[in-house]
C-alpha positions as CSV (number, residue, x, y, z in Angstrom):
1,M,-65.5,59.1,-27.7
2,G,-62.8,60.1,-25.2
3,L,-62.8,62.5,-22.4
4,G,-60.6,65.2,-22.1
5,N,-57.8,64.7,-19.8
6,D,-59.0,66.8,-16.9
7,R,-62.6,65.7,-17.3
8,S,-61.3,62.0,-16.9
9,H,-59.2,62.7,-14.2
10,H,-61.9,64.2,-12.1
11,L,-64.1,61.2,-13.2
12,A,-61.8,59.0,-11.4
13,R,-61.2,60.9,-8.6
14,D,-65.1,61.6,-7.8
15,A,-65.9,57.8,-8.6
16,D,-63.2,57.0,-5.8
17,R,-64.5,59.6,-3.5
18,R,-68.2,58.5,-3.8
19,C,-66.9,54.8,-3.1
20,G,-65.2,56.2,0.2
21,L,-61.6,56.1,-1.2
22,H,-59.7,58.8,-0.1
23,V,-57.5,60.2,-3.0
24,L,-53.8,61.5,-1.6
25,Q,-51.4,63.6,-3.0
26,P,-48.2,61.5,-4.0
27,G,-46.1,60.7,-0.9
28,A,-49.2,61.5,1.4
29,A,-50.5,57.8,1.5
30,A,-47.1,56.5,3.0
31,L,-47.6,59.2,5.5
32,A,-50.9,58.7,6.3
33,A,-50.4,54.8,6.3
34,G,-47.0,54.8,8.0
35,P,-44.4,52.2,7.0
36,I,-45.6,49.0,5.5
37,S,-43.2,46.4,4.1
38,P,-44.1,44.7,0.7
39,D,-43.0,41.7,2.5
40,S,-45.7,41.8,5.4
41,A,-48.0,38.7,5.7
42,P,-51.3,40.4,5.4
43,L,-50.2,42.2,2.1
44,H,-48.7,39.1,0.5
45,L,-52.0,37.0,1.6
46,L,-53.9,39.8,-0.3
47,A,-52.0,39.7,-3.3
48,T,-51.9,36.0,-3.5
49,A,-55.9,36.1,-3.5
50,G,-55.7,38.5,-6.3
51,M,-56.7,41.5,-4.2
52,T,-54.5,44.3,-5.2
53,P,-54.9,48.3,-4.7
54,D,-56.2,48.6,-8.4
55,S,-58.5,45.6,-8.1
56,V,-60.0,47.1,-5.0
57,R,-60.1,50.3,-6.6
58,F,-61.5,49.1,-9.7
59,A,-64.6,46.9,-7.8
60,L,-65.4,50.2,-5.8
61,T,-65.2,52.3,-9.2
62,R,-66.7,49.9,-11.7
63,Q,-70.3,51.4,-12.0
64,A,-69.2,54.8,-12.3
65,Y,-67.0,54.1,-15.2
66,L,-70.0,51.9,-16.9
67,D,-72.3,54.6,-16.3
68,E,-69.9,57.2,-18.0
69,I,-69.6,54.7,-21.0
70,E,-73.4,54.3,-21.6
71,R,-73.9,58.1,-21.2
72,S,-71.3,59.1,-23.9
73,D,-70.9,56.1,-25.9
74,P,-73.9,54.3,-26.6
75,P,-73.7,50.8,-28.0
76,D,-73.8,50.9,-31.8
77,E,-72.6,48.1,-34.1
78,A,-68.8,48.6,-33.5
79,P,-67.3,47.3,-30.0
80,R,-66.9,50.4,-27.7
81,L,-63.3,51.6,-26.9
82,R,-62.4,53.9,-24.2
83,T,-59.7,55.2,-22.1
84,F,-59.6,56.9,-18.7
85,V,-56.8,58.4,-16.7
86,W,-56.0,55.4,-14.0
87,D,-52.7,57.0,-12.4
88,D,-51.3,60.0,-13.8
89,T,-48.8,60.8,-10.8
90,F,-45.8,58.9,-12.6
91,R,-45.2,56.7,-9.9
92,A,-42.3,54.5,-10.3
93,K,-41.6,55.9,-13.7
94,T,-45.1,54.4,-14.7
95,Y,-48.4,56.1,-15.5
96,S,-51.5,53.8,-16.0
97,T,-54.7,54.3,-18.1
98,L,-57.7,52.3,-17.8
99,V,-59.0,51.0,-21.0
100,Y,-62.8,49.5,-21.5
101,D,-62.5,47.4,-24.9
102,E,-65.6,45.5,-25.7
103,S,-63.8,43.5,-28.3
104,D,-60.9,42.4,-25.9
105,E,-58.4,43.0,-28.9
106,I,-56.2,45.2,-26.4
107,A,-55.1,42.0,-24.5
108,L,-54.2,40.3,-27.9
109,P,-50.5,40.1,-28.7
110,K,-49.1,43.4,-30.3
111,G,-49.9,43.5,-34.1
112,A,-52.8,40.9,-33.8
113,Q,-55.6,43.7,-33.5
114,S,-57.7,43.8,-36.2
115,A,-58.0,46.7,-38.9
116,A,-61.3,47.7,-37.6
117,W,-59.7,47.9,-33.9
118,Q,-57.0,49.8,-35.0
119,Q,-59.3,52.5,-36.9
120,R,-61.3,52.7,-33.5
121,L,-58.2,53.5,-31.4
122,Q,-56.9,56.0,-34.1
123,K,-60.5,57.6,-33.6
124,S,-60.3,57.7,-30.0
125,C,-56.8,59.2,-30.2
126,L,-57.8,61.7,-32.8
127,E,-60.6,62.9,-30.3
128,N,-58.6,62.6,-27.2
129,K,-54.9,62.9,-27.5
130,K,-53.9,63.0,-24.2
131,E,-55.6,59.7,-23.2
132,C,-54.5,57.9,-26.2
133,V,-53.1,54.3,-25.8
134,N,-50.3,53.4,-27.8
135,L,-49.4,49.4,-27.9
136,D,-46.0,50.4,-29.9
137,P,-43.9,52.0,-27.5
138,G,-40.8,53.6,-28.3
139,P,-37.2,52.4,-27.4
140,D,-37.0,53.4,-24.0
141,E,-40.5,52.3,-23.0
142,V,-42.3,49.3,-21.9
143,V,-46.2,48.9,-22.2
144,G,-47.8,46.2,-20.1
145,V,-51.6,45.3,-20.4
146,R,-53.3,43.3,-17.7
147,K,-57.0,42.4,-17.4
148,I,-59.1,44.1,-14.4
149,G,-62.5,43.1,-15.1
150,E,-64.8,41.9,-17.9
151,H,-63.8,43.9,-20.7
152,F,-61.5,46.4,-18.5
153,Y,-57.9,46.5,-18.8
154,I,-55.1,48.6,-17.1
155,L,-52.3,49.7,-19.5
156,D,-49.1,50.7,-17.7
157,N,-46.7,52.6,-19.7
158,S,-43.3,52.5,-17.9
159,L,-40.4,54.7,-18.8
160,P,-37.4,53.4,-16.9
161,N,-34.8,55.7,-18.4
162,A,-37.0,58.8,-18.0
163,F,-34.7,60.3,-15.1
164,P,-32.1,58.8,-12.7
């Protein structure tokens, strides 16, 4: 069900490139774009309208992810659950995973997911440990889930005490 971490990472980069996005090394974006203040009026207007870098990237790459899901996880009686590396650069002590969940149970409060969903998650984690999502973080972790599209979510795993 899941892709290997390297395969998923390359899928994300390839999807970005096909859509005209240039994937830069960490820090290179700041050099290429120059200084941009988070308080600048254009960025504030875009954020107010719900246009974030993640939403733009997802809009441009959504079909590539759907195509990969169709290729490797044909529909059957169970809702599909699939994960992809979204941002593994550990920016701001956070890494992000794109989650496709046909049941949308990932968005439910922790512990409200069905037993069937828990089994799908366990199966996914056994097949691909590097992209396993965990809604029960350790004491020094914070997990957030946000919807980015129909059945698509970004799971942010923050480790605020990882290092100074």
